[in-house]
MILOKE-705698 format. One record per residue (C-alpha): x, y, z; chain; residue in three letters. Coordinates in steps of 0.02 Angstrom, whole numbers. Layout:
REC      u      v      w chain res
REC      X      Y      Z     A ALA
...
***
This chain:
REC      u      v      w chain res
REC    342   -935  -1220     A MET
REC    321   -752  -1207     A LYS
REC    419   -634  -1089     A ALA
REC    282   -599   -966     A PRO
REC    238   -790   -963     A GLU
REC    425   -826   -945     A LEU
REC    423   -706   -794     A ILE
REC    289   -769   -690     A LEU
REC    343   -954   -746     A ALA
REC    523   -901   -658     A LEU
REC    427   -798   -504     A ALA
REC    321   -953   -479     A LEU
REC    470  -1068   -481     A LEU
REC    586   -957   -367     A ALA
REC    614  -1020   -179     A THR
REC    542   -880    -69     A PRO
REC    689   -784    -32     A ALA
REC    747   -810   -232     A THR
REC    561   -733   -273     A ALA
REC    585   -601   -145     A GLN
REC    739   -553   -223     A ASP
REC    666   -549   -393     A PHE
REC    531   -437   -344     A LEU
REC    662   -326   -265     A ARG
REC    746   -318   -427     A GLY
REC    604   -272   -517     A ILE
REC    543   -134   -395     A GLU
REC    721    -46   -375     A LEU
REC    730     47   -538     A PRO
REC    584    134   -468     A ALA
REC    667    167   -316     A HIS
REC    809    246   -378     A ARG
REC    717    359   -512     A ALA
REC    620    430   -362     A LEU
REC    799    466   -305     A PHE
REC    856    538   -439     A ALA
REC    713    642   -464     A GLN
REC    684    723   -308     A ARG
REC    831    796   -302     A GLY
REC    836    947   -158     A ASP
REC    633    948   -189     A ALA
REC    550    967    -26     A GLY
REC    401    868     39     A LEU
REC    234    939    -25     A ILE
REC    114    952    145     A SER
REC     61    789    211     A PHE
REC   -124    734    168     A GLU
REC   -226    564    164     A THR
REC   -361    492    109     A ASP
REC   -389    367    233     A GLY
REC   -380    199    149     A CYS
REC   -328    228    -42     A SER
REC   -414    149   -175     A GLY
REC   -554    218   -135     A GLY
REC   -595     98     21     A LEU
REC   -621    249    138     A SER
REC   -712    371      5     A SER
REC   -823    210    -44     A SER
REC   -849    150    142     A TRP
REC   -904    348    182     A ARG
REC  -1014    337     29     A PHE
REC  -1119    187     93     A VAL
REC  -1122    259    269     A ALA
REC  -1193    423    227     A ARG
REC  -1322    343    115     A THR
REC  -1379    194    212     A PHE
REC  -1385    250    379     A PRO
REC  -1427     87    456     A LYS
REC  -1247     35    376     A PHE
REC  -1168    169    487     A ARG
REC  -1271    128    627     A ALA
REC  -1202    -34    628     A LEU
REC  -1031     -1    542     A TYR
REC   -987    180    572     A ASP
REC   -944    322    445     A ALA
REC   -753    251    420     A HIS
REC   -681     89    407     A PRO
REC   -641     21    575     A PRO
REC   -450     -3    526     A TRP
REC   -435    177    452     A GLU
REC   -300    235    576     A GLY
REC   -178     84    512     A CYS
REC   -195    162    341     A CYS
REC   -168    353    395     A VAL
REC     -5    286    468     A ILE
REC     44    199    320     A HIS
REC     12    349    200     A ASP
REC    138    442    325     A ARG
REC    271    314    287     A ALA
REC    244    319     94     A TYR
REC    214    523    101     A HIS
REC    411    534    130     A ASN
REC    468    359     58     A ALA
REC    491    312    249     A GLY
REC    647    433    267     A GLY
REC    762    344    174     A ALA
REC    905    422     86     A ALA
REC    945    312    -44     A GLN
REC    842    171   -164     A ALA
REC    892     10    -65     A GLU
REC    841     91     95     A ALA
REC    691    159     29     A SER
REC    641    -38    -49     A TYR
REC    671   -117    131     A ASP
REC    563     48    224     A ALA
REC    415     14     98     A ARG
REC    409   -178    111     A LEU
REC    416   -124    316     A SER
REC    277     -3    287     A ALA
REC    180   -131    198     A ASP
REC    210   -276    334     A ASP
REC    156   -147    450     A THR
REC     -6   -100    376     A LEU
REC    -46   -286    358     A ARG
REC      9   -317    558     A ALA
REC   -103   -165    606     A CYS
REC   -273   -218    512     A VAL
REC   -231   -407    613     A MET
REC   -210   -350    763     A GLN
REC   -352   -215    756     A HIS
REC   -456   -366    722     A GLY
REC   -384   -456    853     A GLU
REC   -418   -296    994     A THR
REC   -583   -288    947     A HIS
REC   -643   -485    915     A ALA
REC   -753   -490   1061     A GLU
REC   -826   -325   1049     A GLU
REC   -868   -348    857     A TYR
REC   -937   -518    882     A ALA
REC  -1070   -456    989     A ASP
REC  -1105   -314    903     A ARG
REC  -1103   -405    723     A TYR
REC  -1180   -578    796     A ASP
REC  -1015   -670    736     A MET
REC   -893   -753    831     A THR
REC   -730   -688    877     A PRO
REC   -626   -817    769     A ASP
REC   -746   -762    623     A GLN
REC   -699   -560    658     A ILE
REC   -521   -614    654     A ARG
REC   -534   -707    495     A SER
REC   -628   -555    425     A ALA
REC   -469   -457    461     A HIS
REC   -344   -572    414     A SER
REC   -418   -590    243     A ILE
REC   -423   -402    235     A THR
REC   -255   -374    304     A ALA
REC   -200   -487    165     A GLU
REC   -296   -408     29     A ALA
REC   -243   -230     69     A MET
REC    -65   -288     87     A PHE
REC    -77   -359    -90     A ALA
REC   -149   -211   -159     A ALA
REC    -14   -100    -88     A VAL
REC    133   -193   -144     A ARG
REC     39   -200   -320     A LEU
REC    -11    -32   -348     A GLY
REC    106     77   -218     A GLY
REC    272     66   -297     A ALA
REC    366    234   -321     A PRO
REC    342    346   -475     A CYS
REC    188    253   -534     A SER
REC     86    421   -559     A GLY
REC    -39    358   -451     A LEU
REC    -74    470   -290     A PRO
REC    -60    339   -175     A TRP
REC    112    293   -230     A ARG
REC    279    264   -114     A TRP
REC    354    444    -89     A GLY
REC    194    544   -142     A PHE
REC    250    681    -66     A GLY
REC    392    715   -183     A TYR
REC    315    798   -338     A PRO
REC    360    731   -518     A ASN
REC    421    577   -501     A CYS
REC    411    465   -638     A SER
REC    474    321   -725     A MET
REC    430    370   -902     A LEU
REC    590    461   -960     A GLN
REC    584    598  -1107     A PRO
REC    655    510  -1275     A LEU
REC    828    573  -1301     A ALA
REC    838    679  -1476     A PRO
REC    867    565  -1624     A ALA
REC   1035    554  -1688     A ARG
REC   1089    603  -1871     A GLU
***
């Protein structure tokens, strides 16, 4: 069995608590790198793209291109406000002062994003059901599926020092998991 297959097998066999510890252990080096590399660097100005990964930008493109889509679904994803709140936490690494707290803050921010999208569906279930000719339960279900997909996406693609523009701690420049090679010894 190759190393990636072994890691996957161990992750699948782990109990939920053990799986969380396993994932924490994989991610903590990136949080340590963030704190080691940021030093005294100040935060860059906050900017948001709404929902990252192209979700908001694709939605806006479709809304501009198809006026009937925009009339029915608006110009932005209905849960975009949840993404902006999430981006604020990601910008400054949740205000954490050390790696372990940073990991916990990121997990909390991602859980909050998921809960926010689901709550949006709950809050607007009746209104959207009438608007989209669906049942309130279908609206809730669609929001729940969306929330879970967004949670999985940010857990997978939002780790610190990944080089991605939507990474945890994106307000701190120059964070990388790739360290320069030490000079060869003779």
